[in-house]
C-alpha positions in Angstrom: 72.4 194.8 89.7 72.5 192.0 92.3 75.3 192.0 94.9 76.1 188.8 96.8 77.4 189.3 100.4 79.4 186.6 102.2 77.9 185.9 105.6 80.0 184.5 108.4 77.1 183.2 110.4 74.6 180.4 110.7 71.6 181.1 108.4 68.0 181.5 109.7 67.1 178.4 107.6 69.7 176.3 109.4 68.3 177.3 112.8 64.9 176.3 111.6 66.1 173.0 110.4 67.7 172.3 113.7 64.5 173.1 115.5 62.5 170.9 113.0 64.8 167.9 113.8 64.2 168.5 117.5 60.5 168.8 117.0 60.4 165.5 115.1 62.3 163.9 118.1 59.7 165.3 120.4 56.9 163.7 118.3 58.6 160.4 118.1 58.8 160.2 121.9 55.4 161.5 122.7 56.6 164.8 124.3 54.4 167.8 124.5 57.4 170.2 124.2 60.9 170.9 125.3 62.6 173.1 127.8 66.4 173.8 127.5 68.4 175.7 130.1 72.0 175.0 128.8 73.2 178.2 127.3 74.9 176.4 124.4 71.7 174.5 123.6 69.8 177.9 123.6 72.4 179.3 121.2 72.2 176.2 119.0 68.5 176.4 118.4 67.7 180.1 118.7 70.9 181.9 117.7 70.7 183.8 121.0 74.1 184.3 122.6 74.2 185.6 126.1 76.1 185.5 129.4 74.4 183.1 131.9 74.0 184.2 135.5 71.8 183.3 138.4 68.8 184.6 136.4 67.1 181.6 134.7 66.8 181.6 130.9 65.4 178.9 128.8 64.5 177.9 125.2 61.0 176.5 125.0 59.3 174.8 122.0 56.0 173.0 121.9 55.1 169.9 119.8 53.7 172.1 117.0 57.0 174.0 116.7 56.2 177.3 118.4 59.3 178.7 120.0 59.8 181.0 122.9 62.7 182.4 125.0 62.1 182.7 128.7 64.3 185.6 130.0 64.7 188.1 132.8 63.5 191.7 132.1 67.1 192.9 131.6 67.5 190.6 128.6 64.2 191.4 126.8 65.5 193.8 124.1 68.6 191.7 123.7 66.6 188.6 123.0 64.1 190.4 120.7 66.9 191.8 118.6 69.1 188.7 118.3 67.1 185.5 118.6 65.3 183.7 115.8 62.2 183.1 117.9 58.4 183.8 117.8 58.0 184.8 121.4 60.0 186.4 124.2 58.5 185.9 127.6 60.0 187.9 130.4 59.8 187.8 134.2 60.8 190.7 136.5 63.9 189.5 138.3 65.5 186.7 140.3 64.7 185.9 143.1 61.8 188.4 142.8 58.6 188.5 144.7 57.5 185.4 142.9 60.2 182.9 141.9 60.8 182.7 138.1 60.1 178.9 138.0 56.4 179.7 138.5 56.5 182.1 135.5 58.1 179.4 133.4 55.5 176.9 134.3 52.8 179.5 133.4 54.5 179.9 130.0 54.6 176.1 129.5 50.8 175.8 130.2 50.1 178.7 127.8 52.0 176.9 125.1 50.2 173.6 125.8 53.3 171.9 127.2 52.5 169.4 130.0 52.5 165.7 130.9 55.7 164.5 129.3 58.2 167.3 128.8 61.6 166.9 127.2 64.3 168.8 129.2 68.0 169.0 129.6 67.8 169.6 133.3 65.1 169.4 136.0 64.9 173.1 136.4 67.5 175.8 136.1 70.9 174.5 137.4 72.2 175.8 140.7 74.8 178.2 139.3 75.9 181.6 140.4 73.9 181.3 143.6 70.6 180.3 142.0 68.2 178.2 144.0 64.9 176.8 143.0 62.5 173.9 143.0 62.7 171.2 140.3 60.7 171.8 137.1 59.0 168.4 137.4 57.7 169.2 140.9 56.3 172.7 140.1 54.9 171.7 136.7 53.6 168.3 137.9 55.2 166.8 134.8 57.3 163.8 133.8 60.6 164.8 132.2 62.2 163.1 129.2 66.0 163.2 128.9 66.8 165.1 125.6 70.5 165.7 126.1 71.6 162.6 124.2 69.7 163.6 121.0 71.0 167.2 121.2 74.6 166.1 121.7 74.4 163.8 118.8 72.9 166.5 116.6 75.5 169.1 117.6 78.4 166.6 117.0 77.8 166.5 113.2 78.8 169.9 111.9 77.0 171.4 108.9 79.0 173.1 106.0 78.2 176.5 107.5 79.6 175.4 110.9 82.7 174.0 109.3 83.2 177.3 107.4 83.1 179.2 110.7 85.6 176.7 112.2 87.9 177.3 109.2 87.7 181.1 109.8 88.5 180.5 113.5 91.6 178.5 112.4 92.8 181.3 110.1 92.9 183.8 113.0 94.2 181.4 115.5 97.1 180.8 113.2 97.9 184.5 113.0 97.7 184.8 116.8 100.0 181.9 117.3 102.5 183.2 114.7 102.7 186.4 116.7 103.0 184.6 120.0 105.9 182.6 118.7 107.5 185.8 117.2 107.3 187.8 120.5 108.4 185.0 122.9 111.9 185.9 124.0 114.0 185.4 127.2 113.1 187.9 129.9 109.6 188.7 128.6 106.6 187.5 130.6 103.8 185.3 129.4 101.3 188.0 130.2 102.9 190.7 128.0 103.6 188.3 125.1 100.1 186.7 125.2 98.4 190.1 125.4 100.4 191.6 122.6 99.9 188.6 120.2 96.2 188.4 120.9 95.6 192.2 120.6 97.5 192.5 117.3 95.9 189.4 115.8 92.4 190.7 116.8 93.1 194.1 115.2 94.2 192.4 112.0 91.1 190.2 112.0 88.8 193.2 112.5 90.6 195.1 109.7 90.0 192.1 107.4 86.5 191.0 108.3 85.3 193.5 110.8 81.8 194.2 109.4 81.1 190.5 109.2 82.6 189.5 112.6 80.8 188.5 115.7 82.7 186.6 118.5 79.7 185.6 120.6 82.0 184.2 123.3 81.8 184.5 127.0 85.5 183.8 127.2 87.3 185.6 124.3 86.8 189.0 122.7 88.8 188.1 119.6 91.7 186.0 118.4 93.8 184.7 121.3 97.1 183.0 121.9 98.9 182.3 125.1 100.5 179.8 127.4 98.2 179.5 130.4 101.1 179.0 132.6 102.5 176.0 130.7 106.1 177.2 130.8 109.1 175.2 131.9 108.3 172.5 134.4 104.8 173.9 134.7 104.1 172.7 131.2 103.7 169.3 132.8 100.4 170.5 134.3 98.0 170.4 131.3 95.3 172.6 132.8 97.2 175.1 134.9 96.3 178.8 134.8 98.4 181.8 133.6 101.1 182.6 136.2 102.8 185.6 134.6 106.0 183.6 134.3 109.2 185.0 132.7 110.7 183.0 129.9 114.0 181.3 130.5 116.6 179.5 128.3 115.7 175.9 127.9 112.0 176.3 128.7 109.5 173.8 127.3 106.5 175.9 126.2 103.0 174.6 125.5 100.8 177.1 123.7 97.1 177.5 122.9 95.4 179.6 120.3 91.8 180.1 119.0 89.4 182.7 117.8 85.6 182.7 118.4 83.7 183.3 115.1 79.9 183.5 115.7 80.5 181.3 118.8 82.5 178.6 117.1 86.1 177.9 118.2 89.0 175.8 117.0 91.9 174.5 119.0 95.6 175.0 118.0 98.3 174.0 120.5 102.0 173.5 120.0 105.1 172.5 122.0 108.0 174.9 121.5 111.5 174.9 123.0 113.3 178.1 124.0 116.9 177.6 122.8 118.6 174.5 121.5 116.7 171.4 122.6 118.4 169.0 124.9 118.5 165.3 123.9 115.8 164.5 126.5 113.6 167.3 125.1 114.1 165.9 121.6 113.2 162.4 122.8 109.9 163.5 124.3 109.1 165.7 121.4 109.6 163.0 118.8 107.4 160.6 120.8 104.7 163.2 121.1 104.7 163.7 117.3 104.5 159.9 116.8 101.6 159.7 119.3 99.7 162.3 117.4 100.5 160.6 114.1 99.2 157.3 115.6 95.9 159.0 116.5 95.5 160.6 113.1 96.2 157.4 111.3 93.4 155.6 113.2 90.7 158.2 112.4 88.2 157.7 109.7 84.4 157.3 109.3 82.9 154.2 111.0 85.7 153.7 113.5 84.8 153.9 117.2 86.4 156.8 119.0 87.7 154.3 121.5 89.9 152.7 118.9 91.8 155.9 118.4 92.7 156.1 122.0 93.5 152.4 122.2 96.0 152.8 119.4 97.6 155.8 121.2 97.8 153.9 124.5 99.2 150.9 122.8 102.1 153.2 121.6 102.5 154.4 125.2 102.7 150.9 126.4 105.0 149.7 123.6 107.6 152.4 124.4 107.2 152.3 128.2 105.7 155.8 128.2 102.7 155.2 130.5 104.4 157.0 133.5 104.1 160.2 131.3 100.4 159.7 130.3 97.7 161.9 131.8 94.6 162.1 129.5 92.7 160.8 126.6 93.6 161.7 123.0 91.0 164.4 122.1 87.5 165.6 122.0 85.0 167.2 119.6 84.8 171.0 119.4 82.5 173.6 118.0 80.2 176.0 120.0 82.1 174.7 123.1 85.8 174.3 123.4 85.1 170.8 124.8 82.3 168.7 123.3 81.6 165.0 123.0 82.2 162.4 121.8 85.7 161.9 123.1 88.8 160.1 121.8 88.8 157.8 124.9 88.8 154.1 125.5 85.4 154.4 127.1 83.7 156.2 124.3 82.5 153.8 121.5 80.7 156.4 119.4 81.3 155.8 115.7 83.1 158.7 114.0 81.0 160.2 111.2 81.6 162.7 108.4 81.1 166.2 109.8 82.5 165.5 113.3 85.4 167.8 114.2 87.9 166.6 116.8 90.9 168.0 118.6 93.8 165.5 118.4 96.1 166.0 121.4 97.8 163.1 123.1 100.5 164.4 125.4 103.5 163.4 127.4 104.2 165.0 130.8 107.4 164.7 133.0 107.3 166.7 136.2 111.0 167.6 136.2 111.0 168.6 132.5 107.7 169.8 131.3 104.8 168.8 129.0 104.8 167.9 125.3 101.5 168.3 123.4 100.4 169.4 120.0 96.7 169.9 119.4 95.2 170.1 115.9 91.6 170.5 114.8 90.6 167.7 112.5 87.5 167.1 110.4 86.1 163.7 109.7 85.4 163.5 105.9 83.6 160.9 103.8 86.8 159.0 103.2 89.2 160.0 105.9 90.2 163.2 107.7 91.1 166.8 106.9 93.5 168.8 109.1 91.8 172.1 109.5 94.8 173.5 111.5 98.0 173.6 109.5 100.6 175.2 111.7 104.1 173.7 111.5 104.5 170.6 113.8 108.3 169.8 113.4 110.8 170.6 116.1 113.0 172.8 113.9 110.1 175.2 113.2 109.2 175.3 116.9 112.6 175.9 118.3 112.9 179.6 119.4 116.2 181.4 119.2 117.9 182.5 122.4 
């Protein structure tokens, strides 16, 4: 008897296909190999999810397709167990008696990588206190900028990636439902956010626990919260949680997601605590119209800039520019912000498989912020809303 098991993950064959496409790009540009330091790029090509620190780590592949991970000693077993890779090359520690950059150059020489090397950065970035010489100097090599190719490759999501995003949406919806249910006057954003996230995560693990991996440096499970966007503070789109207490009349801007094998969606809603005022209704309806304007402009072959132009035209037509603060959205996947962007300066053509957040917002300092964000897939003939949480004011008005 044959049993078929559903796998909520990227298959080994898909990782190999990604690497094969990168290998072809190296050949077309005369590169002897590639070195990638960005942790999301390492994840994308090797399946190795890790917490970056001051200790350099890198994905290395030569022109013939041999792959290696360059890791500190403390990551050896982790990499050997979790990466789809032929070789794990360790160094003792950073900064160590001999700086890791010299061990990396030795690995490159051993793999036949020299001359022209594709790289995402000239050496490990100076993060978490790291310091080191440029890779090009130590290796005596010329570097070829590979980021544009990788970003374009990551922007088109495969069916498996889209399936993981759909699963992320499912649990983000549950977390947001609980967040809305538990938000009452007198409670704090900390207790409500923690309760909703904890209960949604427990339900997710009950449902898909054996299949689940979060693979996120930010979240341990399904999450929903306010990040300080409460009352007048909702007019600050990227504020941080402030442990505020909910009050009657507050404008509330939410956020919910769930990492599933590293992939995250974005679900945001504007809610009102108590009967909305006429001014709150006015801003809410314009916010809905702005999002509808963006959605109506999205389809394959249309430049991303045209979506944002349509949104800004609505702002201008209704004298709303004093309440404008940011572009209309961005792509999303392994990172909660990816490119291309729904921005007047980004002329990338939308293609089937791209997944965007759509989130034009209005912000008035004395009142608050008004922003919905939905995760939207570009299809062959239009768009598909992956998030499906209610958007109307009646559904998002909380009882006092």
